DOVEXDO-930365 format. One record per residue: x, z, y of N, C-alpha, C in turn. Coordinates in steps of 0.1 Angstrom, whole numbers, plus 2048, in hexadecimal, padded with zeros to 3 digits. Last residue first. Layout:
! residues N
XZYXZYXZY
...
This chain:
! residues 367
CF5518976CFA51A969D00527967
CEE515990CE351B987CE951E979
D0550A99BCFF5179A0CF551D997
D084F298DD124FD98BD0C50A990
CF24E5997CF34E7988CFD4F2985
CF74E49B3CEB4EB9AECED4EE99F
D194EB9BCD0E4E19B9D034E99B2
D205069D4D224FF9C7D164F59C4
D1950C9EED2750C9EAD2A5059DD
D024F8A00D055029F5D135019F1
D024F5A23D074EFA16D084FAA0C
CF34ECA40CF44F6A36CF74F0A29
CF94E2A61CFA4DEA53CFB4EAA4A
CEB4DBA80CEE4E6A76CEE4E1A68
CF04D2AA0CEE4CDA93CF44D7A89
CE34D7ABFCEA4DEAB4CE64D8AA7
CE54C9AE0CE04C8AD2CE94D1AC9
CD94CBB02CE24CAAF8CDC4CAAEA
CC54CAB15CCA4D7B11CD44D7B06
CBA4B1B1ACC24B7B25CC84C5B21
CA04B6B03CA64ADB0DCAD4B5B18
CAB4CBAE8CA14C8AF2CA84BFAFD
CB14D5AC6CB44CFAD2CA84CEADC
CBE4D8AA7CB64DFAB1CBA4DAABE
CBD4C6A88CC14C7A96CB84D0A9E
CCC4C9A67CC04C9A70CC64C9A7F
CD14C5A45CD64C3A52CCA4C2A5B
CDA4D3A25CD04CFA2FCD74CDA3C
CE64CCA03CE54D3A0FCDA4CEA19
CEE4BE9EDCE44C89EBCE14D09F8
CFF4AA9F2D064B69EECFB4C19EC
CED4979FACF34959EDCFB4A19E9
CE84A1A14CDE4A3A09CE34A09FB
D0049AA20CFC4A8A1FCF24AAA14
CFE47EA1ED09485A18D06494A16
CE7478A2DCE8474A1FCF347CA18
CEE482A46CE3489A3FCE4485A30
D03471A4DD0647FA4CCFB486A44
CF5458A4ECFF45AA44D02469A42
CE545EA65CDF45AA58CE945DA4D
CF8462A79CF046EA74CE946BA67
D04448A7AD0C454A78D03460A72
CF5431A80CF6435A72CFD442A70
CF5423A98CEA42CA95CE9430A86
D0B414A9FD0140EA96CF4417A94
D18415AC1D1641AAB3D0B413AAC
D13420AE4D16417AD9D1341CACB
CFA424AFCD0342AAF3D06421AE7
CEB412B0ACF141CB12CFC424B09
CDF400AF9CE83FAB03CF0405B0B
CCE410AEACDA40BAE4CE4406AEE
CBE42CAF8CC041EAF7CCD41AAF2
CBB448AE1CBE443AEECC0434AED
CB9451AC7CAF456AD1CB1451ADF
CBB43AAACCC1442AB6CB6446AC0
CC042CA8BCB8432A95CC0439AA0
CCB420A75CCC418A81CC341FA8C
CB9436A60CC342BA61CC1423A6E
CB2457A6DCAF44BA66CBA440A68
CB646CA7DCBD46DA70CBA460A68
CA546AA92CB3466A95CBB467A88
C8C473A8AC8E465A8AC9D462A8B
C8B48EA8FC8C48AA81C9047BA81
C8C48FAABC95497AA3C96493A95
C7A483ABCC8547BAB7C8E482AAD
C68496AC6C6348BABEC6E482AB7
C794A6AD6C734ABAC9C6F4A0AC0
C96495AE3C88499AE4C8349DAD7
CB74A2AE6CAE499ADFCA049EAE0
CD44A3AFDCC94A8AF4CC049DAEE
CEA49DB0DCDC499B11CD149EB09
CFF4BAB06CFC4ADB0CCED4AAB0F
D0D4CEAFBD054D1B06D014C5B0E
D0F4D3AD7D134CDAE4D0A4D1AEF
D1B4DFAB9D134E2AC4D184DBAD0
D194DFA97D204D8AA2D164D9AAE
D1E4F5A7BD164F1A87D1E4EAA91
D1B4FDA5AD234F6A63D1A4F2A6F
D1A516A41D13510A4CD1D50AA56
D19519A1FD22518A2AD1A510A35
D0D530A06D0D524A0DD17524A19
D0B5489FBD0A53D9F2D0B52F9F9
D13559A11D1555DA03D155519FA
D25546A2BD1B54FA26D1C551A17
D3953FA46D39540A37D2E54AA33
D37527A5FD33534A5BD33535A4B
D45515A79D44516A6BD42524A67
D3E501A96D3E50FA8FD3D50DA80
D4A4F1AB1D484EFAA3D494FDA9C
D3E4E8AD1D424F3AC8D3F4EFABA
D474D7AEFD414D6AE1D474E1AD9
D414D6B12D474DBB07D3F4D9AFA
D394B4B20D384C3B20D3E4C9B13
D38499B20D4549FB24D444AFB25
D1F492B16D21491B24D2E498B29
D19490AFBD1C49EB00D1E49EB0F
D1647AAECD0A47EAF4D0C48BAFB
D2F476AE0D2846BAE6D1D46FAF0
D3548FAD5D3E489AE0D3647EAE7
D21491AC1D2249BACCD2A496AD8
D2947CAB1D1B47CAB7D1B485AC3
D42484AA9D41478AB0D33477AB8
D3A49BA9AD4249CAA6D41490AAF
D2B48FA86D24498A8FD2C49BA9C
D3E47EA7AD32478A80D2B482A8A
D51492A71D55488A7BD49481A82
D414A0A5FD474A7A6BD4A49DA76
D3C48CA4CD31493A53D36499A60
D56486A44D4E47CA4AD43482A52
D5D49DA37D65499A43D5D48FA4B
D4D49AA22D4A4A5A2BD514A3A38
D59485A15D4B483A1AD4848EA24
D72490A0ED71484A17D64483A1D
D6A4A69FDD724A8A0AD7049CA13
D4F4B09EFD564A49F0D5D4A49FE
D504D39E5D4B4C89EDD544BB9EB
D4C4F39DFD4F4E79D7D484DB9DE
D5B5079F9D515049F0D554F79E9
D66520A11D69517A06D5D5149FD
D70529A2DD62526A28D6351BA1D
D84541A3DD82536A34D74535A2F
D7654CA5DD8054DA52D7D541A49
D62547A6FD64555A6BD6E556A5F
D67531A8BD64534A7CD68542A79
D66518AA2D63526AA0D60528A91
D76503ABAD73506AACD70515AAB
D6D4ECAD4D714FAAD0D6D4FCAC2
D764D2AE9D714D6ADCD764E3AD8
D6C4C3B08D754CCB01D6E4D1AF4
D644A1B0CD5F4AEB09D6A4B7B03
D6C487B0FD70490B1AD6B49EB17
D6547BAF8D5E478B04D61481B0F
D77480AE5D6C489AE5D63486AF2
D8C46FAEAD8546DADED78475ADD
D96479B02D8E46DB03D8646BAF6
DA648FAF9D99492B00D90485B01
DB7492ADEDB4487AE7DA7489AED
DBA4AAAD1DC64A4AD6DC3499AE0
D9F4B0AC9DA74BAAD1DB34B3AD8
D9949AABAD9149DAC6D984A7ACF
DAB49DAA5DAC491AAEDA4493ABB
DA14B7A9ADAF4B5AA0DB04A9AA9
D8A4B8A8CD894BAA9AD964B7AA2
D934B6A72D8A4ABA78D8A4ACA87
DA14CEA6FDA84C1A6DDA04B6A74
D8D4E1A73D994E1A7CDA04D3A7B
D7C4DBA5ED774DAA6BD834D9A75
D8C4E2A48D894D4A4AD844D2A58
D8D4FEA4CD994F6A4DD964E8A50
D71503A46D77507A53D844FFA56
D6E4F9A2CD674F2A37D6D4F6A45
D834F4A13D814FFA1ED7B4F7A2A
D794EA9F4D7C4E6A01D794F1A0B
D7E4E09D3D7D4EC9DCD824E79EA
D6B4C29CDD774CA9CBD764D69D4
D594A59C3D594B39C7D674BA9C4
D504889CCD5C48D9C4D5F49C9C9
D324779CAD394839D0D454869C6
D274569D2D2B4609C8D3346B9CF
D1043F9D8D1744A9DFD1A4549D4
D014299CFD0F42B9CAD174369D1
CE841E9D6CE942A9CDCF742C9C7
CE740A9E8CE84069DACEA4129D1
CE54199FFCDA4119FCCDB40C9ED
CFF4259FECF342E9FDCE74259F9
D0F40EA02D104179F6D0441F9F4
D07405A1BD043FDA0FD05405A02
D0F41BA2AD01417A2ACFE40FA1E
D2B41AA27D23426A21D14422A20
D31403A34D34404A26D2C40FA20
D2940AA4ED223FFA47D243FFA38
D3B41FA53D2D421A53D25416A4C
D53410A52D5141BA48D4241EA47
D50401A69D513FAA5CD4E404A51
D50415A7CD4440CA7BD44405A6D
D6A41FA7AD5E428A77D5241FA74
D79409A81D7A40EA74D6E417A70
D71408A9CD6E3FDA93D6E401A85
D7D420AA5D6E41EAA6D6A413A9C
D9841AAA1D92425A9AD83424A99
D9A406AB4D9B402AA6D9640DA9D
D96416ACBD8C40BAC8D8D407ABA
DAD426AC9DA042CAC9D95422AC5
DC1412ACBDC041BABFDB3421ABE
DBD409AE5DBB400ADADBA408ACD
DC3420AF4DB641AAF5DB3411AE9
DDE423AEEDD542DAEADC7428AEA
DE840BAF9DE940DAEADDF418AE6
DE3411B13DDB406B0DDDC407AFE
DF5425B18DE7428B1ADDE41DB12
E0D417B14E09423B0CDFA426B0C
E0B405B29E0C400B1BE0840BB12
E0C416B3FE0040EB3DE00408B2F
E26421B3EE1A429B3BE0E421B38
E3F40CB2EE36410B3AE2A418B35
E5B418B1EE4D412B1CE44416B27
E71426B24E72418B24E64411B23
E6A441B22E7243DB2EE7242DB2F
E5D444B09E56445B16E5D440B22
E61440AEEE69438AF8E61438B05
E5044FADFE5F452ADEE6744BAE8
E38443AE5E3A451AE9E49455AE8
E3C42AAD9E3A42BAE8E3D439AEC
E3D431ABEE4942BAC4E4842CAD3
E2343AABBE2E443AB9E3B43EABF
E15422AC1E1342EAC9E1F438AC8
E1D412AABE2140EAB9E1F41AAC3
E10420A96E1F41FA97E2441BAA5
DF641CA9EDFB42AA9DE0A42AA9E
DF4400A9BDF2406AA8DF8414AA9
DF83FEA7FE013F8A88E003FEA96
DE140CA76DEE411A72DF940BA7C
DCC3FCA7FDCE40AA83DDC40FA81
DD23E4A70DD23E4A7FDD43F2A85
DCC3EEA57DD93E9A5ADDC3E9A69
DB13F3A59DBA3FEA56DC83FAA5A
DA73D9A5EDA53E3A68DAF3EFA66
DAE3CCA45DB43C8A52DB33D2A5D
D9D3DDA33DAC3DBA32DB23D7A3F
D823DCA3BD8A3E9A3CD993E7A3C
D773C3A37D7B3C7A44D843D3A45
D713C4A1CD7A3BAA20D7F3BDA2E
D5D3D8A1BD6A3DAA14D753D0A19
D4A3CBA2AD503D8A2FD5D3DAA28
D433B6A19D483B3A27D4F3C0A2C
D383C4A04D443BCA02D4B3B9A0F
D223D2A10D2C3D9A09D393D1A08
D133BDA1AD193C6A24D243CEA1D
D0C3B1A02D143A9A0BD1B3B3A15
CFC3C59F7D083C19F0D123B99F9
CE83C5A0ACF03D1A08CFD3CEA01
CDD3ACA05CE33AFA12CEC3BBA11
CD43AF9EBCDE3A59EECE53A89FB
CC03C29F0CCC3C69E8CD83BC9EA
CAF3B39FFCB53BFA05CC23C39FD
CA83A09ECCAE39C9F8CB63A89FF
C9B3B19D9CA73A99D5CAF3A59E2
C863BA9E9C903C39E4C9D3BC9E0
C783A29EDC7E3A99F8C883B39F4
C7139C9D3C7A3939DAC8039A9E6
C603B19CEC6C3B09C5C763A79CD
C4C3AB9E1C533B89E1C603B79DA
C433929D7C493939E5C513A09E6
C3839B9BFC433929BFC4B3929CC
C243AC9C8C2F3B29C0C3B3A89C0
C143999D5C1A3A49DDC263AA9D5
C0D38A9BFC153849CAC1C38E9D2
BFE39D9B0C0A3979ABC133919B5
BE93A19C2BF23AC9BFBFF3A79B9
BDE3879C2BE338D9CEBED3989CC
BD63869A7BE037D9ACBE73829B9
BC239A9A7BCF39C99FBDA3939A4
BB038E9B8BB639B9BCBC339D9B4
BA93769A9BAE3769B7BB63839BB
B9F370991BAB379991BB137999F
B8036E982B8736C98FB92376990
B7C361962B7F36D969B86369976
B6635394AB6E351956B7035E95E
B6234792BB62354932B6C35293E
B5032E91DB5B330926B5933E92D
B4731F8FFB4432B908B5132E910
B393028F4B463088F9B42313903
B262FD8D7B272FE8E5B343058E8
B182E98BDB242F18C1B252F18D1
AF92EA8ABB022E58B6B0D2EF8B9
AE92F789AAF12EC895AFA2E689F
ADF30D8A9AD63028A4ADE2F58A0
AFF3148B5AF03178B7AE830B8B3
B1F3218B6B153188AFB0731D8B1
B3A3218CDB2E3298C8B2431E8C2
B5D3258D4B5131D8D0B463268CB
B6E32F8F2B6B3328E4B5E32A8E1
B8633490CB7C32C905B7A3308F7
B8D34492BB8F34491CB8333C916
B9E343949B9333E941B9633E932
BA4351968BA835195AB9C34C952
BAA343989BA134797EBA9348971
BAA3429ADBB13439A0BA9349995
B9332D9BEB9833B9BBB9F33A9AE
B863199D9B8D31B9CDB913299CB
B683119E8B7331A9E8B7931B9DA
B503039E8B5C2FB9E9B693049E9
B393119E4B3C30E9F1B493069F3
B3A3179C8B3030D9CDB343089DB
B5D3199BEB5031F9C2B473149C8
B723109A4B6C30C9B1B5E3129B3
B9231B997B84318996B7E3159A4
BB2316989BAA319995B9B314992
BCF321977BC231B978BBB31F985
BEF31B971BE732297BBDA31B97D
BF931B94EBF531495BBEE31E964
BFC326936C0832493EC0631D94B
BDF31792ABEA320927BF631D92F
BC430E92EBCF30C938BDB315936
BB1328920BB131B926BBD31A92F
BB4339900BB533990FBB632B914
B9D3348E5BAA3338EBBA93358FA
B8C32D8C8B8D3368D3B9C3368D8
B8330A8C3B893178BEB8B3208CB
B7B2E98B9B782F58C1B7E3018BB
B852CC8B8B8A2D78B1B882E48B8
B762BB8C9B7A2B68BCB7F2C18B3
B732C98E0B672C78D8B6A2C28CA
B8D2C78EAB882D48E5B7B2D38DC
B8D2AD8F1B962B18E7B912BF8E1
B7B2AE906B782A68FAB812AA8EE
B882BF918B7B2C4912B782BC905
B9E2B091FBA02BC917B942C1910
B9029C92EB98298922B9A2A4919
B852AC942B7C2A5939B842A192D
B9D2B694FB942BF947B8B2B893E
BA72A095CBAE2A5950BA62AE948
B9329D96FB96292966B9D297959
B932B697DB882B2976B8B2A796C
BA72C098EBA82C4980B9D2BD977
BA12B89A8BAE2B39A2BAF2B6993
B892C59AFB892B79ABB962B29A4
B862E699FB8B2DD9AAB8C2CE9A6
B692ED98BB782EB98CB7B2E3999
B4F2EB987B542F998AB632F998B
B4A2D297FB462D598DB4B2E3991
B4E2D1964B592CD96CB562D097B
B362D6958B3F2E1959B4B2DE962
B1A2C8969B262C6960B302D1963
AFB2DB969B072D5970B122D2965
AE92E9959AE72DA95BAF32D4962
AEA30796BAE630095FAE32F1962
AEF312983AFA30C97DAF6303971
AD731E98BADC312992AE730B98B
AD0336980ACD32A978AD131D97F
AD334699FACF347991ACB33A98B
AEB3359B5ADE33D9B3ADC33D9A4
B0F3389B6B023309B4AF633A9B2
B293419B7B213409C3B143399C2
B393479A2B3A33A9A7B313379B3
B3436399FB4135E9A1B423509A7
B1836399BB1E36A9A6B2C3659A9
B14353984B0E34F991B1435699D
B23362973B28355975B21350982
B1537A971B2237A977B2736C97B
AFD371964AFD376972B0A375979
B07353950B02361952B02365961
AFB334948B0533B950AFF349953
AF6317932AF4326935AFF32B93E
AFD2FE931AF030192CAEC31092E
B0E2E4942B0C2F3940AFE2F693C
B1C2C9931B112CE939B0F2DD937
B2D2BD91FB332C492BB292C9935
B242B3908B252AA913B2A2B0920
B222CA8F8B2D2C08F5B2E2B6901
B192E4910B182DC904B232D2902
B2530491CB232F691EB212EF910
B2232392CB2131C91FB1D30D922
B3333C93DB2D32F93EB2E328931
B3635B94AB3435493EB2D347940
B4B37195AB4236695DB4235D950
B4C39294CB52386950B4737B953
B3C3A8944B433A8951B4939B956
B1B3A1938B293A0935B313A0943
B0039F93BB073AB941B163AC93D
AF838892EAF438B93CAFD395943
AFA385913B0638291CB0438592A
AE3388907AEC393905AF939190E
AD537190BAD237C914ADC387913
AD5358901AE235E904AE036A90C
AC23458EDAC23528F3AD03588F4
AB53258EFAC132D8ECAC033A8F4
């Protein structure tokens, strides 16, 4: 029998007679199964299968001999073949009959799919990881929503108690007033952490939406800075100064921009070492520039980009609180507006965070 034309077929070709003995194997078959040239000829074809498959294969082979036809082997099953050294490998096997000299032979085209299986497994693990991350983000989103209501209610009650305490200074001990102030600040901090977690989940799930309206950034900066001006403790003891050259109006999401300002001010207060903080707003032709300047511990050059990542910080977590999300969220909001945020800093020389925002959305600006 002359099967020389099959020598250079890219698949491993094995031909067996009705008794299941191999009568021909091409070069690729010898290479795939690890045999020397012509070593496969004469072996039972079941020797190329793991022992657990051999009994069933003999029965299937006899059925195939009774009605030979071209078809894939083991449809819907994970097939494995066996190398000479005993190593199993995942395989795809196609069968087809061939007639020679009045005899019918079974031709098996065998393909080693180890690499493809590895790729599929990696893809499956990647999909599973993405699903798990999405489930985590969904959980954080739901949990944050559930936490916001009781925290907001607690804040409101504490603010009411503070107002009552201020009106009744003569009858309410100073220590009680001070503790109410401390409780209100800590509750405000919890509310900020819950908001950060909620925003993180929204951004991860692609749900951050902007509700644009005309916003005077200079006026907004005054409003956001007010708590820091009224309560030195909120600014870590740092005096806060505002500087602007007049109204700076653009189409922005007011709530989100307020969040950026709050996060930058909170960051400056945390690392400002009680030294002055300056908030500057500059109105330009097509853009508005916002800068928050502190004179605190500063940031090393190698950390300037990293601090904008999720859960990142340039200092040990045990020395400074927070989740490490404030700057990440600020950047996401600024970039959603089509703007940029950067830091100029050096260790021990303070930091300047500069935000540049186009006055109009990109589509409106080019229209």
